N, C-alpha and C positions, 0 to 999 in steps of 0.2 A: 506494499499500500503506499504510496506516494501524497505526497501535499502540494496542492498543486493551487494555483492562482490564475486566474482568467482574466485578463485585464479587456475589457470589451465585450458588449454581450449585444454585437450584431451577427450576420449570421454562422461566420467562423466561429464565432469566439461562442456561443449558446451551443451550437451542435458540438463546437471538440469539448465543452464543459461538463457538458451533460454525457458523452460518450466517456471520456473520463472519466467520472464519476459509475458510472456501468459497472467499468471493471472493478471497482471496488477501493477505488482512490476514494480521498478526502478535497472535493472540491468546493473554492469558495472564486465566487466570479464578481470581478466589479465593473460597476459601472460609472458614470458622473451625473445620471438622472436618477431623479430618489423616485422617483414616481413610475419609472417603469421597473423598479427593481422592486417597491413594495409590489407590484403586482406582478410580480416574479416569482415574490416570493409567497404568494396566494395563489401559487400554481398557475397563473397568467401564461399562456404562450408567448411572447409579440411577435413572432414571424411564423409563417404556415408552412411548415413541413411536414412530409407524411409519417406518421410514427413517431413525430419529434414528442408530442402530446404526452403519448402515454409513460416511454422514455423518463423523460424530463419530471412526471407526478412523482413515479417510481420512487427515480431518488431525491426527492426531494422529502418526501414521506422516511427513506430511510437514513437521514440527515447527512447522506453525501455530498447531498448540492446545495450550496448554502449562498446567498448573495448582498453584496454590499458597496455602500460608498464612499468606505473606509478605505483606501489605498494604503496605509500606514499598518491597517490589522491583516489586511490583505496577503501581502510582504512577507511582513514579519512573519505569519505564523506560514509559510509557505518553505518548499526545498525549489520546486519549479514554476518558475513567473510567463507563463504565455501572455504575450502582446499582441493580442486579435484586433489592432484597431484601422479604423478605415486609411485606405490611401486611395483618396479621391485622383482619375485624372487632373492635371491642373491644364489652362487654358491652350498652351505647348502639348498637349499631351503625355507630359511624362508623369512620372509617380508622386503625389504631393505626399513628403515624411515629416511633416509637422508634426501629426501626432503620435504617429511613434517615437519621435525625437525628441517628444515630449513630455512623453511618460519616461523614457529614459534619462533624462535630464531628473525628474523624480528622485528614479528608484537609487540613483545611486546615493541621495543622501538622507534615504530612510532603509537601505540593509543594513543589516544588523552582523550578519554572519554568510558563509556562501550561498551563492545562490547560481542556478542556471536559469538563464533569460532567453529565451525560444521566440524567435520572431515566426510567430505561425502568421501574419498577415502577408499577401504576395507585397514581397517589396525587388527596387530593380538590385541588380549585383554591386556588389559594393554596403550595399546597407549595416551588414552585420559590424564591420566595419566601426560604419557611425556612430550606431550603438554600441559598442565599446566604448567609444569614445566620448559618449555623451555622459555616459554613467559614471566614468573613468575619473571624471573632473572632480566628483563631490564624492566618489567612494573609499571607503577606509576598511574596507573588509575585500578578498578576494572575489572574482567570478568569474563565470563565462558565459559568450554568447553564444547562441546556437540555432544556427538557420533549420525548418522543417516545416516545407510547404505544406500546405493540403489540400486535394488533388478531389476534391467534391464535388458531385453533382447535383444541382438543385434536383429536388424531388425525388434525390435518392439517396441524398446524406446521410443518414443515418446507419443506413446497409454499409456506403463506402466508406466510413471513416470505424466500422467497425467490424468489415471483413474487405480490407484493402488491399488493393492490386501489389501494392510496394509504397515502404515509409521509408523519406527518406532524409536524412539526419545530416548538418551541414556542419561538421566542427571540426577543430581542430586540438579541442581541448581531449585528451582521455580521459579525467573522469567527469566530466559533462558526457563524455557518448557512452560511457558503460551507465548513465544514472537512465539515458535516454531508451538506451536499451530495453532496462529490467521494465521499465516504462509501458513499451510498446508491444513485449514479450505475447500480452493475451491477446494483442491482434494479427500474430502472425504465425498463430499455432498450425494453420494449413499449409507452410511452406508457401508463401511469398514472401518474397526478400526484402530487411532491411537494408538499407545501403547506407553505410555512412563514406561520407566524401569531405571536402574543405568546404566552406562557407557559402565562396563566389559559384563553386560549381553549382550548390546545391539551389542558391538564388536565380540561378540561370534556368535550370530543371523544369521549375513552373513555367515561366514566361516561357521558353520552347516547346513545353508541352503544349500550353495552349494556344502559341502558333503555327501548331501544327495542323490542331486540331483544324482551327480556325482556316487553314489553308484546303483543307480538307473538304473539308464543306464547299466553300469557295469554287475548290475546283469543280465540283459536283455543277455545281450551280452552273457554272460556265459550260459544261457539259450537256447542261438542260437546258438551256439558252440557245444553244447551236441546233440542238435536238428538232426545238420549234422553227426553226430555220429548214432544215433540209429534211421533215419530214419524219424522222427517228424514233424512239418509244426508248425515253427515261429511264424507266422502267427494265429493259433488257440491257440492259447497256449497264445498268446497275448491279442487276443481279452474271452479268457477264465478267464485270473487272473484279465485283467482291468474292468472286470462286478463286481467286488467286491469294494463295497463303499469304502471298508480300503484301496484299492491300486490305483484304479482309471488307467485310460488310460495313463496319462501322461507321456510321457520321458520313456515310455514300448516301444518302436521303436531299435531294433534291427539294427548294423551296422559297423561302422570302429571304433570305437572308439570316444572318448569327444576332441574337441583340445578349443580355442580361451583365451581370455587376462583371464579369471573367472577362468573358472574349475579346470584347474593342478595347475592356482595358489597359489588357493583358497588353494588347498584341502595339497599341499606341503606346505604351511606355518602353515597349521593347524596339520601335521603331526608333523613339527618342533615345534611349538609351544607346541607342548602335550611332545614330549624330554626331550624340558628347565624346562619344572614343573613336568618333572619324571611321565610322564603317554604313557604310550605306546597304540597307534592308530591303532591297528590292523585289524581291518574291514577296514580303511582307507590306511591305508596301501597296505591292499591287492589288495584296488580299482584302484590305482596308479600303480600298477604291475601289473593288468591283463588290465589294458587299454596300454602300451605300447603293449602289445605282441597282443593287439587286431587292432590299428593302421594297422598293415604289413599283416594282414590275408589275405586278396588279393594279396598280392604277390607270399603267400603257394601256393595257388589256380592255380595259374600262373606258378610257376613254377609244378606243379602236372599237369599241359594241355600239357607246351610244353617243359617240362626237365629243370634243373637245366644252362644248357647254353643257355641264352639270346640274345649270339651276331647274330646280325642281326635281331633280331627283333624289331619290331616298333612299338608302342600303342598309339592310342589317347586317350586323357584325360580328360574328363568332371570335370568342379568344380575343385578349388585350396582353396579356402574359405574352414575357418574350419566349415560352416555350411552358407545356402542361404539368402540374403536379407542384405551382407555386406561384406566388400572388407578387413575382417581382418585375417588376414592368420596364427597368432598365436599360436604352437602347431595344426594347421591343419593336417590333416591324412595323406592328399595328399603329404607333402611335406617329410612324410615320403616314403611311396610308393614311391616317386621319387628317394629319394636318395636310396635304396633296389636294384631298378630295374635297374639305373646308373651302381650301383656297378657289375650288372651280365651283363653291356653288350649291355642293349637295348637303346634304343633311346625311348625317347616322343616327341609327339606335342598335344601338352593345348592347353584349354579354357574356360574361366574364363570370366562373363558379368562385372566383378568389380573387380575382385581379380590379374588379370595380371602384372598389372605394378610393385604392390608387390614384386608379387615370381621373374619380371624382376630384382627387386632392392639387391635380396638374390640369385639368382641362375644365372642372367648373359643370358651368350649365352649355358647354359648348356642344355637346353631342348629348344626343339623352342614353340612360342606362335604363336598358329592362329586367322585370323580375325574374324572367327563365328563357329560354332558348327561343322558345318558340313565339312569347311577345314580340323579340323583337322584331320578327318578320314583319309584323302589324306595317299594311300599305307600304312595304319595301319594295319599290321594282326588280333587286336582285341581292341575294345573299352572299358574304365575303365572308372567306374563312380565315384565318391569320395566325391559331391558335391548335394542336391538335388534340386538344381537351379529349377523353376517352367518349364522355358524352356527346360527343360529336358524332362521333364514326359511326355510328349503325342511328341514325334517328328517323321519326316518323318523318319517311316522305311524303306520305299522301300530306298531313299538314301543311307542311314545308310548300307544297302546292299547291294546295287551297287560300294559301295565306297570302305568299306572293303575288303579285302583280300579273310578272311571265316567273316562267320555271328556267332561271340563271341563276347561274350556282360560278363565282371565281372563287377557288379553292388553291389558297397558297402552301397548303400542305398536303395535296397531292392523297388523300381520306378516300376517295373515294375510288370503286372500280368503275374504267370507261363505259363496260359494257352496261352495267349496270343503271348509268347514269342515259346510257342511249335508252336503254331498254322504259326506262321511266318517260322519257319525253326530255331529259332535261338541256335544255344550250348548259355544258360545262367545261371552263377552264382550267387549264391547270398547269404544274409547271416542268415542260420538256415533253411534254404529250402531245399529243395530238386535238384541238378541239373540237368537242362534240357538239352538232346542231344539225340536226337532218336539215333542216328548213333549207339548207345548202348542197345539200347533195346528196 
């Protein structure tokens, strides 16, 4: 059993603290927001993540998971201090380290014994050195700074943390390496590797992983766009290349671009880090440029169908989160689509199982919000699908047909089969596949 403090109770901090408690550790989570801390003490989970509420509540009841605003109490009662603080993108795309370094400056003043300070936030190469320097300015005791990047998928974070593909530990301190190896033993019993490396390599591993996955998504989107030009079917192409073991099937599903809290921010930060080091990431720069265009390809299809004047047109939009099983709307393609359509004079009624409150905070009354997916269809000229929630995959098509003014669907996530749409009589636009429109042929 380890005594752990997690500073920051955002997505990464809360999932990490809860999962460490689940394996028998004594965890205290720190946040400066006293209202949020009180809610968590009452067992209220401040974010939506499947299964987090169950593990969260269980560990609070077992007194393994506690919350405080007192960083001094948390640090001095713990051996391992995780920094799970925000690193938002600056105006130039670089990661803002002010939160991380601000806390690091505090730590040196309050530590009274040896501590392992762990960068859990996604941070640029060289951050561990900066954190070490910020702590060392005021420290009177020995300490180590470790890089331990997270590889969590929103919607699957609990399983990803408890059953990781790999654990990456970046440290040059043997004592800290041993402590971290002991901490992670329960998570790697199925044989997945724990890889100990230097701090800079660990920091870069996180950025490299996200940049590669973003590149894979973007590559497939470009192939899908080309399929539409030449009449090929991206579903067959995806199966054909995904069967190659060197490529694999994951992240080959075309759509309307990637979003979320990780890929856009991390890819931009890596690009900026490269420029700072005198290196131009040409592929990564192209990934970002293509992804920005991909987010609004649906709008082009809508204007091709209806013309550029969308005044008087009303659209139903299913899905606002950047992906299913989360309420995260950061860089969500739906927001880009909404912005374009509103500028063209259209009106929108949207539904999402989890993300509507977050969007209301951004858009206010600029669009309507429906109580359910079918209510969103009322008086709509067409249905737009921006997020592939499970509830949208097998809907009541008869209700869709009877409610929409015309049976038209623009599907940005390819969740329906072409043959099915043809039989039902829909005009159906998807990504990288032929348009289904019996009136044309």
